[in-house]
N, C-alpha and C positions, 0 to 999 in steps of 0.2 A: 504493499500499499504506500502510496506517496504521501509526503507530507500534507498535514491538513491545515488549511488557513483559518477556518472557522469552526473549530469544535464548539458546539452549543454551550453556552453559559447562559443564564437568566439575565445578566448583566448587559447581553448583547441587546436586549429590548430597549436599553437606554434610559435617560431621563427624559420623559416626555415634556415636563413642565419647563424644563430648560431649552430643549431642543424645539419645541413647537408652543412658544407662549401664546400665539394667536389662534393656531388651528387646535392645539389640544389633541383630546384622545381620538377624536370623529374624524372618521373618512368615510366615502361612500361605499356600499357594497359592490358595485361595480368594478371598483379598483381591487378588492379582494380577489373577485371572480376572474378579473383580468390576469391578474399574476397567477392564480392556481392554474386556470385553464391553459395558459401560454406555457408555464412550465410543463404542464401534463403533455402538450402538444409536442413540445420538443423533445422531453424525455421519451415519449412513444416513438417519435422519428428515429432517435438514436439507439433506444434499447428494446423497443418493442412493447406490446401493451403488458404482459405478465410481468416482465421486469419493472415497468413503471408503476404497475399495481404495488408491487411489493416494497418498492421504495417510498411511495406514498403512506402505505400502511405504517412501515417502520419510523417514518418521519412523523405521522400522526400520534404513534405509541410514545416515541420521544417526547413530543410536545404533551400528551396527556401525563406522561409521568413528571415532567417539569412542573406543568400546570398544579397537578397534585401536590408535589414537594412545595411549591411557592405560596400555593392559594389555599389549600384544602388540608394540609397535613396535620393539624390540631384536632382534626375529629377522629373519635375512637369507636363509637356507636353506630352500627350500621343504617339505622334510621335515620339518625341525626346527619349521617353523611349523604344519603339520598336527598334529603330535605336540603342541605346545604348545597349540594350540586345542582339541583335543579335552581335555586335561588341565583347561585352564581352563573351559570350559563346563560340564564335570562339577563341578569345584569350587565353581563359581558357583551350580551346581543349574540351570542353563539347559537342559541335557539331554546325552543321550550320542551324542557324534557319531561316524559311522563312516564313512569314504570308501570307496566302493563301486569307484569309477572316478576317476582323474586322467590326464589327458592334456593337459599343459601346452603342449605343441607346437601341438596344435589348439585349446586354451584352452577345455577343457571339463571338467567335473567332476561325477560323482554323488555325493551326499552323503544320509546319512540322520540324523536326530534323533530318538532314541527318549526316552521319559518327558519330552518338551519341556514348556515352561511353558503354552503356548497351549491344546493340544487333548488330551494323552494322557489317558485316561479320560473323555473326554466322549462322549456318546450320539451314535449316528451320525445325521449331518446329510445334506442334498442336496449342499452345497457345502464345499470345503476352506476352512479358516479360518486358515492361516498365513501371511497376507499379511505382517504385520510381519516374521515369521522371514525371508521371501525377501528383504526389503529389508536387515534385519540382515546376513544371510550376504553380499549383493552389496557391502554396505558394507565389510565385513571384507576379502574377497577383492579389491576393487578397491584398498583401501589398501594390501594387501601386495604386489599386482603391479604397480600403477601403471596398469592396464588397466581400462576399465568393464566391468562384468559384469551380465547380467541374469539373475535367478534365479527360477525357476518351481517351484513345488511341484507333483510330479506324483502323488504318493501322500500320502494324509492318514488318520490315525486316524479322523476324523470320517466319511469316505467309506468306512470298512470296513477299512482297512489297520491294521496295528499297529505302524507306524512312520510318520515323515513323510518322505518322499524329495523331494530337490530336485536338479534339473537346473541347473546353473550354466554359463553360456557368456559369452566374451567377446563384447562387442559389437564389431562391425567397423564 
């Protein structure tokens, strides 16, 4: 592996107040999607779809792990964790999380995210697009539970559903 220029650290998010005294935290969703889908397009051109999906899942997982560590790590009780996760995702404008099913004895959850960053409002496509979100949720859940999770999107706005639904399972 070659030397890395930008190994992720939370500090790379910067000092928003200092750097954007007039514009602050806000930007338009189109800007996020422009970055996300142009990255996806170029990665697919160079690496193919399967490798791109793997990279986006891994990037989402790293983001979820860091998000948990820096925003949610003080929570120890599962129901408190879910409530705070719902509030935080909404407050950050990431989406509206609902828990449809949670069976932690079996290590399974079914979650929906409405009004999500990646696809809510996009035209219908052939494939689901929330691969990054799958990894993001896996990173958060693994960080809280200490168990590895596999998260798979089972319904997507882009395939005709009006919310994105994810099945999360502990990897045995």
